[in-house]
N, CA, C and O atoms as a GROMACS GRO file, in nm:
protein
  584
    1MET      N    1   7.848  -5.446 -12.674
    1MET     CA    2   7.839  -5.446 -12.529
    1MET      C    3   7.777  -5.316 -12.477
    1MET      O    4   7.701  -5.318 -12.380
    2ALA      N    5   7.810  -5.204 -12.540
    2ALA     CA    6   7.761  -5.074 -12.493
    2ALA      C    7   7.609  -5.063 -12.510
    2ALA      O    8   7.544  -4.997 -12.430
    3ALA      N    9   7.553  -5.127 -12.613
    3ALA     CA   10   7.409  -5.120 -12.636
    3ALA      C   11   7.331  -5.187 -12.524
    3ALA      O   12   7.220  -5.145 -12.492
    4LYS      N   13   7.387  -5.291 -12.464
    4LYS     CA   14   7.319  -5.362 -12.357
    4LYS      C   15   7.302  -5.274 -12.233
    4LYS      O   16   7.201  -5.285 -12.163
    5ALA      N   17   7.398  -5.188 -12.206
    5ALA     CA   18   7.393  -5.102 -12.088
    5ALA      C   19   7.282  -4.997 -12.097
    5ALA      O   20   7.241  -4.942 -11.995
    6LEU      N   21   7.234  -4.969 -12.219
    6LEU     CA   22   7.133  -4.865 -12.236
    6LEU      C   23   6.991  -4.914 -12.213
    6LEU      O   24   6.898  -4.833 -12.208
    7LYS      N   25   6.974  -5.045 -12.198
    7LYS     CA   26   6.840  -5.099 -12.175
    7LYS      C   27   6.801  -5.084 -12.028
    7LYS      O   28   6.886  -5.096 -11.940
    8PRO      N   29   6.672  -5.057 -12.002
    8PRO     CA   30   6.630  -5.054 -11.862
    8PRO      C   31   6.632  -5.196 -11.803
    8PRO      O   32   6.611  -5.294 -11.874
    9GLN      N   33   6.658  -5.204 -11.674
    9GLN     CA   34   6.657  -5.334 -11.606
    9GLN      C   35   6.528  -5.345 -11.525
    9GLN      O   36   6.475  -5.246 -11.475
   10PHE      N   37   6.478  -5.467 -11.514
   10PHE     CA   38   6.356  -5.491 -11.437
   10PHE      C   39   6.390  -5.577 -11.317
   10PHE      O   40   6.460  -5.678 -11.329
   11VAL      N   41   6.339  -5.537 -11.200
   11VAL     CA   42   6.360  -5.614 -11.079
   11VAL      C   43   6.222  -5.644 -11.022
   11VAL      O   44   6.142  -5.553 -10.999
   12ARG      N   45   6.195  -5.772 -10.998
   12ARG     CA   46   6.066  -5.813 -10.939
   12ARG      C   47   6.090  -5.850 -10.794
   12ARG      O   48   6.175  -5.934 -10.763
   13LEU      N   49   6.013  -5.788 -10.704
   13LEU     CA   50   6.027  -5.816 -10.561
   13LEU      C   51   5.889  -5.832 -10.498
   13LEU      O   52   5.790  -5.778 -10.548
   14LEU      N   53   5.884  -5.907 -10.390
   14LEU     CA   54   5.763  -5.920 -10.310
   14LEU      C   55   5.793  -5.849 -10.179
   14LEU      O   56   5.864  -5.902 -10.093
   15VAL      N   57   5.739  -5.727 -10.164
   15VAL     CA   58   5.774  -5.644 -10.050
   15VAL      C   59   5.652  -5.626  -9.959
   15VAL      O   60   5.543  -5.598 -10.009
   16PRO      N   61   5.668  -5.643  -9.827
   16PRO     CA   62   5.555  -5.620  -9.736
   16PRO      C   63   5.514  -5.472  -9.737
   16PRO      O   64   5.599  -5.384  -9.727
   17ALA      N   65   5.383  -5.445  -9.747
   17ALA     CA   66   5.333  -5.307  -9.752
   17ALA      C   67   5.376  -5.229  -9.628
   17ALA      O   68   5.365  -5.277  -9.515
   18GLY      N   69   5.425  -5.108  -9.651
   18GLY     CA   70   5.463  -5.020  -9.542
   18GLY      C   71   5.587  -5.063  -9.466
   18GLY      O   72   5.624  -4.998  -9.369
   19LYS      N   73   5.651  -5.171  -9.508
   19LYS     CA   74   5.767  -5.223  -9.435
   19LYS      C   75   5.892  -5.232  -9.521
   19LYS      O   76   5.986  -5.303  -9.485
   20ALA      N   77   5.895  -5.161  -9.634
   20ALA     CA   78   6.013  -5.166  -9.719
   20ALA      C   79   6.130  -5.104  -9.644
   20ALA      O   80   6.118  -4.994  -9.591
   21ALA      N   81   6.242  -5.175  -9.638
   21ALA     CA   82   6.362  -5.126  -9.571
   21ALA      C   83   6.481  -5.167  -9.656
   21ALA      O   84   6.473  -5.263  -9.732
   22PRO      N   85   6.594  -5.094  -9.643
   22PRO     CA   86   6.709  -5.126  -9.727
   22PRO      C   87   6.781  -5.255  -9.684
   22PRO      O   88   6.902  -5.268  -9.702
   23THR      N   89   6.707  -5.348  -9.630
   23THR     CA   90   6.761  -5.479  -9.591
   23THR      C   91   6.721  -5.578  -9.701
   23THR      O   92   6.642  -5.542  -9.788
   24PRO      N   93   6.773  -5.701  -9.700
   24PRO     CA   94   6.729  -5.797  -9.802
   24PRO      C   95   6.577  -5.814  -9.796
   24PRO      O   96   6.522  -5.811  -9.686
   25PRO      N   97   6.507  -5.832  -9.904
   25PRO     CA   98   6.555  -5.845 -10.042
   25PRO      C   99   6.577  -5.712 -10.114
   25PRO      O  100   6.641  -5.710 -10.219
   26VAL      N  101   6.526  -5.601 -10.060
   26VAL     CA  102   6.529  -5.473 -10.132
   26VAL      C  103   6.670  -5.418 -10.150
   26VAL      O  104   6.711  -5.386 -10.261
   27GLY      N  105   6.745  -5.406 -10.041
   27GLY     CA  106   6.878  -5.344 -10.045
   27GLY      C  107   6.972  -5.406 -10.147
   27GLY      O  108   7.019  -5.337 -10.237
   28PRO      N  109   7.000  -5.537 -10.136
   28PRO     CA  110   7.093  -5.600 -10.230
   28PRO      C  111   7.045  -5.594 -10.375
   28PRO      O  112   7.125  -5.572 -10.466
   29ALA      N  113   6.914  -5.613 -10.398
   29ALA     CA  114   6.861  -5.614 -10.535
   29ALA      C  115   6.881  -5.479 -10.603
   29ALA      O  116   6.914  -5.473 -10.721
   30LEU      N  117   6.859  -5.371 -10.529
   30LEU     CA  118   6.872  -5.238 -10.589
   30LEU      C  119   7.016  -5.187 -10.582
   30LEU      O  120   7.064  -5.125 -10.677
   31GLY      N  121   7.084  -5.214 -10.472
   31GLY     CA  122   7.222  -5.169 -10.454
   31GLY      C  123   7.314  -5.224 -10.562
   31GLY      O  124   7.403  -5.155 -10.610
   32ALA      N  125   7.291  -5.350 -10.600
   32ALA     CA  126   7.373  -5.414 -10.703
   32ALA      C  127   7.357  -5.343 -10.838
   32ALA      O  128   7.444  -5.354 -10.925
   33ARG      N  129   7.247  -5.270 -10.854
   33ARG     CA  130   7.222  -5.201 -10.981
   33ARG      C  131   7.245  -5.050 -10.968
   33ARG      O  132   7.211  -4.973 -11.057
   34GLY      N  133   7.304  -5.008 -10.856
   34GLY     CA  134   7.341  -4.869 -10.838
   34GLY      C  135   7.227  -4.775 -10.800
   34GLY      O  136   7.239  -4.654 -10.818
   35VAL      N  137   7.119  -4.828 -10.748
   35VAL     CA  138   7.006  -4.745 -10.707
   35VAL      C  139   7.008  -4.730 -10.556
   35VAL      O  140   7.037  -4.825 -10.484
   36LYS      N  141   6.976  -4.610 -10.508
   36LYS     CA  142   6.970  -4.589 -10.362
   36LYS      C  143   6.843  -4.654 -10.310
   36LYS      O  144   6.732  -4.610 -10.340
   37SER      N  145   6.860  -4.760 -10.232
   37SER     CA  146   6.743  -4.836 -10.186
   37SER      C  147   6.657  -4.753 -10.091
   37SER      O  148   6.536  -4.777 -10.082
   38MET      N  149   6.715  -4.658 -10.019
   38MET     CA  150   6.637  -4.576  -9.926
   38MET      C  151   6.533  -4.492 -10.000
   38MET      O  152   6.421  -4.474  -9.952
   39ASP      N  153   6.571  -4.441 -10.119
   39ASP     CA  154   6.475  -4.363 -10.199
   39ASP      C  155   6.355  -4.448 -10.237
   39ASP      O  156   6.240  -4.405 -10.227
   40PHE      N  157   6.383  -4.573 -10.281
   40PHE     CA  158   6.275  -4.664 -10.317
   40PHE      C  159   6.188  -4.693 -10.195
   40PHE      O  160   6.066  -4.689 -10.203
   41CYS      N  161   6.252  -4.722 -10.081
   41CYS     CA  162   6.178  -4.759  -9.960
   41CYS      C  163   6.081  -4.648  -9.918
   41CYS      O  164   5.966  -4.677  -9.884
   42LYS      N  165   6.127  -4.523  -9.918
   42LYS     CA  166   6.041  -4.411  -9.878
   42LYS      C  167   5.921  -4.400  -9.971
   42LYS      O  168   5.807  -4.385  -9.926
   43GLU      N  169   5.948  -4.407 -10.102
   43GLU     CA  170   5.840  -4.392 -10.200
   43GLU      C  171   5.742  -4.510 -10.192
   43GLU      O  172   5.621  -4.491 -10.199
   44PHE      N  173   5.796  -4.632 -10.179
   44PHE     CA  174   5.711  -4.752 -10.170
   44PHE      C  175   5.622  -4.746 -10.046
   44PHE      O  176   5.502  -4.772 -10.054
   45ASN      N  177   5.681  -4.714  -9.931
   45ASN     CA  178   5.602  -4.708  -9.807
   45ASN      C  179   5.494  -4.601  -9.814
   45ASN      O  180   5.385  -4.620  -9.762
   46ALA      N  181   5.525  -4.489  -9.880
   46ALA     CA  182   5.424  -4.384  -9.896
   46ALA      C  183   5.311  -4.432  -9.987
   46ALA      O  184   5.194  -4.405  -9.960
   47ARG      N  185   5.347  -4.502 -10.095
   47ARG     CA  186   5.247  -4.547 -10.191
   47ARG      C  187   5.162  -4.661 -10.137
   47ARG      O  188   5.048  -4.679 -10.181
   48THR      N  189   5.214  -4.738 -10.042
   48THR     CA  190   5.135  -4.851  -9.988
   48THR      C  191   5.079  -4.819  -9.849
   48THR      O  192   5.040  -4.910  -9.775
   49ALA      N  193   5.074  -4.692  -9.814
   49ALA     CA  194   5.024  -4.653  -9.682
   49ALA      C  195   4.878  -4.692  -9.661
   49ALA      O  196   4.837  -4.716  -9.547
   50HIS      N  197   4.799  -4.699  -9.769
   50HIS     CA  198   4.657  -4.733  -9.758
   50HIS      C  199   4.633  -4.883  -9.740
   50HIS      O  200   4.521  -4.925  -9.711
   51VAL      N  201   4.737  -4.964  -9.758
   51VAL     CA  202   4.725  -5.110  -9.747
   51VAL      C  203   4.766  -5.151  -9.604
   51VAL      O  204   4.852  -5.088  -9.544
   52ALA      N  205   4.704  -5.257  -9.552
   52ALA     CA  206   4.740  -5.306  -9.418
   52ALA      C  207   4.889  -5.339  -9.414
   52ALA      O  208   4.942  -5.400  -9.506
   53VAL      N  209   4.956  -5.298  -9.307
   53VAL     CA  210   5.100  -5.320  -9.293
   53VAL      C  211   5.133  -5.469  -9.296
   53VAL      O  212   5.069  -5.549  -9.228
   54GLY      N  213   5.233  -5.504  -9.376
   54GLY     CA  214   5.279  -5.643  -9.382
   54GLY      C  215   5.219  -5.726  -9.494
   54GLY      O  216   5.264  -5.838  -9.518
   55VAL      N  217   5.117  -5.673  -9.565
   55VAL     CA  218   5.058  -5.746  -9.676
   55VAL      C  219   5.162  -5.753  -9.789
   55VAL      O  220   5.215  -5.649  -9.828
   56PRO      N  221   5.192  -5.873  -9.841
   56PRO     CA  222   5.294  -5.881  -9.947
   56PRO      C  223   5.245  -5.816 -10.077
   56PRO      O  224   5.138  -5.848 -10.127
   57ILE      N  225   5.326  -5.724 -10.130
   57ILE     CA  226   5.290  -5.653 -10.252
   57ILE      C  227   5.392  -5.686 -10.362
   57ILE      O  228   5.509  -5.649 -10.350
   58PRO      N  229   5.349  -5.756 -10.470
   58PRO     CA  230   5.442  -5.778 -10.581
   58PRO      C  231   5.474  -5.644 -10.647
   58PRO      O  232   5.383  -5.566 -10.676
   59THR      N  233   5.601  -5.619 -10.670
   59THR     CA  234   5.644  -5.490 -10.723
   59THR      C  235   5.743  -5.514 -10.837
   59THR      O  236   5.834  -5.595 -10.825
   60VAL      N  237   5.724  -5.442 -10.946
   60VAL     CA  238   5.818  -5.448 -11.058
   60VAL      C  239   5.886  -5.311 -11.064
   60VAL      O  240   5.822  -5.209 -11.087
   61ILE      N  241   6.018  -5.312 -11.045
   61ILE     CA  242   6.095  -5.188 -11.046
   61ILE      C  243   6.170  -5.180 -11.179
   61ILE      O  244   6.242  -5.273 -11.216
   62THR      N  245   6.152  -5.069 -11.250
   62THR     CA  246   6.222  -5.047 -11.377
   62THR      C  247   6.336  -4.950 -11.350
   62THR      O  248   6.314  -4.837 -11.308
   63ILE      N  249   6.459  -4.996 -11.373
   63ILE     CA  250   6.576  -4.913 -11.347
   63ILE      C  251   6.634  -4.868 -11.481
   63ILE      O  252   6.672  -4.949 -11.565
   64GLN      N  253   6.639  -4.736 -11.500
   64GLN     CA  254   6.692  -4.678 -11.624
   64GLN      C  255   6.845  -4.677 -11.619
   64GLN      O  256   6.903  -4.687 -11.511
   65PRO      N  257   6.911  -4.665 -11.736
   65PRO     CA  258   7.057  -4.662 -11.739
   65PRO      C  259   7.118  -4.549 -11.654
   65PRO      O  260   7.229  -4.562 -11.603
   66ASP      N  261   7.044  -4.437 -11.638
   66ASP     CA  262   7.097  -4.326 -11.556
   66ASP      C  263   7.068  -4.347 -11.406
   66ASP      O  264   7.082  -4.254 -11.327
   67ARG      N  265   7.028  -4.467 -11.369
   67ARG     CA  266   7.002  -4.510 -11.232
   67ARG      C  267   6.877  -4.447 -11.169
   67ARG      O  268   6.859  -4.452 -11.047
   68THR      N  269   6.791  -4.389 -11.250
   68THR     CA  270   6.661  -4.347 -11.198
   68THR      C  271   6.571  -4.469 -11.207
   68THR      O  272   6.599  -4.562 -11.281
   69PHE      N  273   6.463  -4.468 -11.130
   69PHE     CA  274   6.374  -4.585 -11.132
   69PHE      C  275   6.229  -4.545 -11.122
   69PHE      O  276   6.195  -4.437 -11.074
   70THR      N  277   6.144  -4.634 -11.170
   70THR     CA  278   6.000  -4.623 -11.151
   70THR      C  279   5.956  -4.761 -11.106
   70THR      O  280   6.024  -4.860 -11.131
   71PHE      N  281   5.841  -4.768 -11.041
   71PHE     CA  282   5.793  -4.900 -11.002
   71PHE      C  283   5.642  -4.909 -11.008
   71PHE      O  284   5.571  -4.810 -10.992
   72VAL      N  285   5.596  -5.031 -11.030
   72VAL     CA  286   5.453  -5.060 -11.040
   72VAL      C  287   5.422  -5.162 -10.931
   72VAL      O  288   5.489  -5.264 -10.919
   73THR      N  289   5.318  -5.133 -10.852
   73THR     CA  290   5.276  -5.230 -10.752
   73THR      C  291   5.153  -5.303 -10.804
   73THR      O  292   5.071  -5.245 -10.875
   74LYS      N  293   5.142  -5.430 -10.768
   74LYS     CA  294   5.027  -5.510 -10.810
   74LYS      C  295   4.947  -5.551 -10.686
   74LYS      O  296   4.985  -5.518 -10.574
   75THR      N  297   4.837  -5.622 -10.708
   75THR     CA  298   4.759  -5.669 -10.594
   75THR      C  299   4.833  -5.785 -10.529
   75THR      O  300   4.910  -5.854 -10.595
   76PRO      N  301   4.810  -5.807 -10.399
   76PRO     CA  302   4.878  -5.918 -10.330
   76PRO      C  303   4.853  -6.052 -10.400
   76PRO      O  304   4.755  -6.065 -10.473
   77PRO      N  305   4.941  -6.150 -10.378
   77PRO     CA  306   4.924  -6.280 -10.444
   77PRO      C  307   4.792  -6.348 -10.407
   77PRO      O  308   4.741  -6.331 -10.296
   78THR      N  309   4.738  -6.424 -10.501
   78THR     CA  310   4.613  -6.497 -10.480
   78THR      C  311   4.625  -6.588 -10.357
   78THR      O  312   4.531  -6.597 -10.277
   79ALA      N  313   4.740  -6.653 -10.342
   79ALA     CA  314   4.760  -6.744 -10.228
   79ALA      C  315   4.745  -6.669 -10.096
   79ALA      O  316   4.693  -6.725  -9.999
   80TYR      N  317   4.790  -6.544 -10.090
   80TYR     CA  318   4.778  -6.465  -9.967
   80TYR      C  319   4.631  -6.447  -9.932
   80TYR      O  320   4.591  -6.469  -9.817
   81PHE      N  321   4.549  -6.406 -10.031
   81PHE     CA  322   4.406  -6.386 -10.007
   81PHE      C  323   4.337  -6.516  -9.964
   81PHE      O  324   4.254  -6.516  -9.873
   82LEU      N  325   4.372  -6.626 -10.031
   82LEU     CA  326   4.309  -6.755  -9.998
   82LEU      C  327   4.343  -6.797  -9.856
   82LEU      O  328   4.256  -6.845  -9.783
   83LYS      N  329   4.468  -6.781  -9.816
   83LYS     CA  330   4.508  -6.819  -9.679
   83LYS      C  331   4.436  -6.732  -9.577
   83LYS      O  332   4.397  -6.780  -9.471
   84GLN      N  333   4.418  -6.602  -9.610
   84GLN     CA  334   4.345  -6.513  -9.519
   84GLN      C  335   4.199  -6.559  -9.507
   84GLN      O  336   4.146  -6.568  -9.396
   85ALA      N  337   4.135  -6.587  -9.621
   85ALA     CA  338   3.994  -6.627  -9.622
   85ALA      C  339   3.973  -6.759  -9.549
   85ALA      O  340   3.873  -6.776  -9.479
   86ALA      N  341   4.068  -6.853  -9.564
   86ALA     CA  342   4.054  -6.984  -9.501
   86ALA      C  343   4.103  -6.982  -9.356
   86ALA      O  344   4.078  -7.075  -9.280
   87GLY      N  345   4.172  -6.875  -9.319
   87GLY     CA  346   4.222  -6.863  -9.181
   87GLY      C  347   4.337  -6.958  -9.152
   87GLY      O  348   4.348  -7.011  -9.042
   88VAL      N  349   4.425  -6.980  -9.252
   88VAL     CA  350   4.538  -7.069  -9.231
   88VAL      C  351   4.670  -6.993  -9.250
   88VAL      O  352   4.675  -6.891  -9.320
   89GLU      N  353   4.776  -7.044  -9.187
   89GLU     CA  354   4.907  -6.981  -9.196
   89GLU      C  355   4.979  -7.015  -9.326
   89GLU      O  356   5.034  -6.928  -9.393
   90LYS      N  357   4.976  -7.145  -9.360
   90LYS     CA  358   5.046  -7.188  -9.482
   90LYS      C  359   4.969  -7.301  -9.548
   90LYS      O  360   4.878  -7.360  -9.488
   91GLY      N  361   5.008  -7.332  -9.672
   91GLY     CA  362   4.939  -7.436  -9.749
   91GLY      C  363   4.964  -7.575  -9.693
   91GLY      O  364   5.046  -7.594  -9.604
   92SER      N  365   4.891  -7.673  -9.747
   92SER     CA  366   4.900  -7.812  -9.704
   92SER      C  367   5.028  -7.876  -9.757
   92SER      O  368   5.077  -7.842  -9.864
   93GLY      N  369   5.080  -7.971  -9.679
   93GLY     CA  370   5.195  -8.047  -9.725
   93GLY      C  371   5.155  -8.145  -9.834
   93GLY      O  372   5.234  -8.177  -9.923
   94LYS      N  373   5.030  -8.194  -9.826
   94LYS     CA  374   4.976  -8.287  -9.927
   94LYS      C  375   4.844  -8.229  -9.980
   94LYS      O  376   4.737  -8.270  -9.935
   95PRO      N  377   4.852  -8.134 -10.075
   95PRO     CA  378   4.732  -8.063 -10.120
   95PRO      C  379   4.616  -8.150 -10.167
   95PRO      O  380   4.501  -8.119 -10.135
   96GLY      N  381   4.641  -8.259 -10.240
   96GLY     CA  382   4.531  -8.340 -10.292
   96GLY      C  383   4.458  -8.419 -10.186
   96GLY      O  384   4.338  -8.441 -10.196
   97SER      N  385   4.531  -8.464 -10.082
   97SER     CA  386   4.470  -8.556  -9.986
   97SER      C  387   4.440  -8.496  -9.850
   97SER      O  388   4.355  -8.547  -9.777
   98GLU      N  389   4.507  -8.388  -9.814
   98GLU     CA  390   4.484  -8.327  -9.682
   98GLU      C  391   4.436  -8.183  -9.694
   98GLU      O  392   4.518  -8.091  -9.698
   99PRO      N  393   4.302  -8.162  -9.699
   99PRO     CA  394   4.255  -8.023  -9.702
   99PRO      C  395   4.284  -7.955  -9.568
   99PRO      O  396   4.264  -8.014  -9.462
  100ILE      N  397   4.331  -7.830  -9.574
  100ILE     CA  398   4.366  -7.759  -9.450
  100ILE      C  399   4.265  -7.652  -9.414
  100ILE      O  400   4.269  -7.597  -9.304
  101GLY      N  401   4.175  -7.622  -9.506
  101GLY     CA  402   4.075  -7.518  -9.479
  101GLY      C  403   3.975  -7.515  -9.593
  101GLY      O  404   3.990  -7.586  -9.692
  102THR      N  405   3.872  -7.430  -9.576
  102THR     CA  406   3.772  -7.417  -9.681
  102THR      C  407   3.744  -7.270  -9.709
  102THR      O  408   3.756  -7.185  -9.621
  103VAL      N  409   3.706  -7.241  -9.832
  103VAL     CA  410   3.658  -7.108  -9.870
  103VAL      C  411   3.531  -7.129  -9.952
  103VAL      O  412   3.511  -7.234 -10.012
  104THR      N  413   3.446  -7.027  -9.954
  104THR     CA  414   3.321  -7.037 -10.030
  104THR      C  415   3.342  -6.976 -10.169
  104THR      O  416   3.441  -6.907 -10.194
  105LEU      N  417   3.247  -7.001 -10.257
  105LEU     CA  418   3.253  -6.942 -10.391
  105LEU      C  419   3.246  -6.789 -10.382
  105LEU      O  420   3.301  -6.719 -10.466
  106LYS      N  421   3.178  -6.739 -10.279
  106LYS     CA  422   3.172  -6.593 -10.258
  106LYS      C  423   3.313  -6.539 -10.236
  106LYS      O  424   3.350  -6.436 -10.292
  107HIS      N  425   3.393  -6.609 -10.153
  107HIS     CA  426   3.533  -6.568 -10.131
  107HIS      C  427   3.609  -6.568 -10.262
  107HIS      O  428   3.684  -6.475 -10.292
  108ILE      N  429   3.589  -6.675 -10.341
  108ILE     CA  430   3.660  -6.689 -10.470
  108ILE      C  431   3.631  -6.569 -10.559
  108ILE      O  432   3.723  -6.511 -10.617
  109TYR      N  433   3.502  -6.531 -10.570
  109TYR     CA  434   3.467  -6.418 -10.656
  109TYR      C  435   3.517  -6.284 -10.601
  109TYR      O  436   3.553  -6.195 -10.677
  110GLU      N  437   3.518  -6.270 -10.469
  110GLU     CA  438   3.572  -6.147 -10.409
  110GLU      C  439   3.720  -6.133 -10.442
  110GLU      O  440   3.767  -6.025 -10.478
  111ILE      N  441   3.795  -6.244 -10.431
  111ILE     CA  442   3.938  -6.244 -10.463
  111ILE      C  443   3.957  -6.215 -10.612
  111ILE      O  444   4.045  -6.137 -10.650
  112ALA      N  445   3.874  -6.277 -10.696
  112ALA     CA  446   3.882  -6.256 -10.841
  112ALA      C  447   3.858  -6.109 -10.876
  112ALA      O  448   3.924  -6.056 -10.966
  113LYS      N  449   3.763  -6.044 -10.807
  113LYS     CA  450   3.735  -5.902 -10.833
  113LYS      C  451   3.857  -5.817 -10.800
  113LYS      O  452   3.890  -5.723 -10.874
  114ILE      N  453   3.924  -5.848 -10.690
  114ILE     CA  454   4.044  -5.773 -10.651
  114ILE      C  455   4.154  -5.796 -10.755
  114ILE      O  456   4.218  -5.701 -10.799
  115LYS      N  457   4.175  -5.923 -10.794
  115LYS     CA  458   4.280  -5.955 -10.891
  115LYS      C  459   4.250  -5.895 -11.029
  115LYS      O  460   4.343  -5.866 -11.105
  116ALA      N  461   4.123  -5.875 -11.061
  116ALA     CA  462   4.085  -5.820 -11.192
  116ALA      C  463   4.136  -5.677 -11.211
  116ALA      O  464   4.141  -5.629 -11.324
  117THR      N  465   4.174  -5.610 -11.104
  117THR     CA  466   4.224  -5.473 -11.116
  117THR      C  467   4.370  -5.471 -11.162
  117THR      O  468   4.421  -5.366 -11.200
  118ASP      N  469   4.438  -5.586 -11.158
  118ASP     CA  470   4.577  -5.593 -11.206
  118ASP      C  471   4.580  -5.572 -11.358
  118ASP      O  472   4.495  -5.622 -11.431
  119GLU      N  473   4.680  -5.498 -11.403
  119GLU     CA  474   4.692  -5.463 -11.545
  119GLU      C  475   4.695  -5.586 -11.636
  119GLU      O  476   4.629  -5.587 -11.740
  120HIS      N  477   4.770  -5.690 -11.599
  120HIS     CA  478   4.784  -5.807 -11.686
  120HIS      C  479   4.661  -5.898 -11.686
  120HIS      O  480   4.657  -5.995 -11.762
  121LEU      N  481   4.560  -5.868 -11.603
  121LEU     CA  482   4.439  -5.951 -11.600
  121LEU      C  483   4.315  -5.874 -11.648
  121LEU      O  484   4.206  -5.931 -11.654
  122LYS      N  485   4.331  -5.747 -11.682
  122LYS     CA  486   4.216  -5.662 -11.719
  122LYS      C  487   4.136  -5.717 -11.838
  122LYS      O  488   4.015  -5.696 -11.845
  123HIS      N  489   4.203  -5.785 -11.931
  123HIS     CA  490   4.134  -5.833 -12.051
  123HIS      C  491   4.057  -5.963 -12.028
  123HIS      O  492   3.982  -6.006 -12.116
  124LEU      N  493   4.073  -6.026 -11.912
  124LEU     CA  494   4.006  -6.155 -11.886
  124LEU      C  495   3.869  -6.135 -11.822
  124LEU      O  496   3.845  -6.036 -11.753
  125ARG      N  497   3.779  -6.231 -11.845
  125ARG     CA  498   3.648  -6.229 -11.780
  125ARG      C  499   3.664  -6.269 -11.634
  125ARG      O  500   3.757  -6.341 -11.598
  126LEU      N  501   3.573  -6.223 -11.551
  126LEU     CA  502   3.579  -6.253 -11.408
  126LEU      C  503   3.575  -6.404 -11.383
  126LEU      O  504   3.641  -6.454 -11.292
  127GLU      N  505   3.496  -6.478 -11.465
  127GLU     CA  506   3.487  -6.623 -11.448
  127GLU      C  507   3.624  -6.689 -11.470
  127GLU      O  508   3.659  -6.783 -11.399
  128SER      N  509   3.699  -6.639 -11.568
  128SER     CA  510   3.832  -6.696 -11.596
  128SER      C  511   3.926  -6.673 -11.479
  128SER      O  512   3.999  -6.763 -11.439
  129ILE      N  513   3.922  -6.553 -11.426
  129ILE     CA  514   4.009  -6.521 -11.311
  129ILE      C  515   3.967  -6.606 -11.192
  129ILE      O  516   4.052  -6.658 -11.119
  130ALA      N  517   3.835  -6.620 -11.171
  130ALA     CA  518   3.786  -6.701 -11.059
  130ALA      C  519   3.831  -6.846 -11.073
  130ALA      O  520   3.863  -6.910 -10.973
  131SER      N  521   3.835  -6.898 -11.195
  131SER     CA  522   3.878  -7.037 -11.211
  131SER      C  523   4.026  -7.053 -11.178
  131SER      O  524   4.067  -7.158 -11.128
  132THR      N  525   4.108  -6.951 -11.205
  132THR     CA  526   4.249  -6.959 -11.166
  132THR      C  527   4.262  -6.951 -11.013
  132THR      O  528   4.351  -7.013 -10.955
  133VAL      N  529   4.173  -6.875 -10.949
  133VAL     CA  530   4.174  -6.867 -10.803
  133VAL      C  531   4.140  -7.004 -10.744
  133VAL      O  532   4.200  -7.046 -10.645
  134VAL      N  533   4.042  -7.073 -10.804
  134VAL     CA  534   4.005  -7.207 -10.759
  134VAL      C  535   4.125  -7.301 -10.774
  134VAL      O  536   4.152  -7.382 -10.686
  135GLY      N  537   4.196  -7.290 -10.885
  135GLY     CA  538   4.315  -7.372 -10.908
  135GLY      C  539   4.422  -7.348 -10.802
  135GLY      O  540   4.484  -7.442 -10.752
  136THR      N  541   4.442  -7.222 -10.768
  136THR     CA  542   4.540  -7.188 -10.664
  136THR      C  543   4.496  -7.244 -10.530
  136THR      O  544   4.578  -7.293 -10.452
  137ALA      N  545   4.366  -7.238 -10.502
  137ALA     CA  546   4.313  -7.295 -10.376
  137ALA      C  547   4.344  -7.444 -10.369
  137ALA      O  548   4.384  -7.494 -10.264
  138ARG      N  549   4.324  -7.515 -10.481
  138ARG     CA  550   4.353  -7.658 -10.484
  138ARG      C  551   4.500  -7.686 -10.454
  138ARG      O  552   4.533  -7.778 -10.378
  139THR      N  553   4.589  -7.606 -10.514
  139THR     CA  554   4.733  -7.628 -10.492
  139THR      C  555   4.773  -7.603 -10.348
  139THR      O  556   4.868  -7.663 -10.297
  140LEU      N  557   4.698  -7.514 -10.281
  140LEU     CA  558   4.728  -7.486 -10.140
  140LEU      C  559   4.666  -7.591 -10.047
  140LEU      O  560   4.700  -7.598  -9.929
  141GLY      N  561   4.575  -7.670 -10.101
  141GLY     CA  562   4.505  -7.768 -10.017
  141GLY      C  563   4.384  -7.706  -9.950
  141GLY      O  564   4.340  -7.755  -9.845
  142ILE      N  565   4.329  -7.600 -10.008
  142ILE     CA  566   4.210  -7.536  -9.954
  142ILE      C  567   4.090  -7.582 -10.037
  142ILE      O  568   4.091  -7.572 -10.160
  143LYS      N  569   3.988  -7.631  -9.968
  143LYS     CA  570   3.869  -7.685 -10.034
  143LYS      C  571   3.771  -7.570 -10.065
  143LYS      O  572   3.748  -7.483  -9.981
  144VAL      N  573   3.715  -7.573 -10.185
  144VAL     CA  574   3.616  -7.471 -10.224
  144VAL      C  575   3.477  -7.531 -10.208
  144VAL      O  576   3.446  -7.634 -10.268
  145VAL      N  577   3.393  -7.466 -10.127
  145VAL     CA  578   3.256  -7.514 -10.105
  145VAL      C  579   3.158  -7.411 -10.158
  145VAL      O  580   3.187  -7.291 -10.155
  146PRO      N  581   3.040  -7.456 -10.206
  146PRO     CA  582   2.942  -7.360 -10.260
  146PRO      C  583   2.884  -7.268 -10.154
  146PRO      O  584   2.801  -7.182 -10.184
   0.00000   0.00000   0.00000
């Protein structure tokens, strides 16, 4: 049992840029693990100051056994970029039959270029990333036009 306590814990959160506050989801997720959520909030808001306020930022927080933490921020979700490009609030209720907006292939490649900067996608070709962006567009009910 003692060996388990020595492993770092990972917490994945989707936090709006510049708006991290010790309220849910941040406060309870970190407080339950003995981390001062205010420290995280100050550091996160400082690190995301260059991003437009409110943009959702996927964040992985690594909490060490001594309750210190580090965190890695990633690029916003693909769905966020697609909804921005198509000018829609949310995805379609019936993605296959009711398209709610359109994006061009230029948009797809721009989003793919942004996503390519993420650590877990660095080894993939831009075309591969772009095809996953097209797949996400389909699931949202956004039509891709040339």
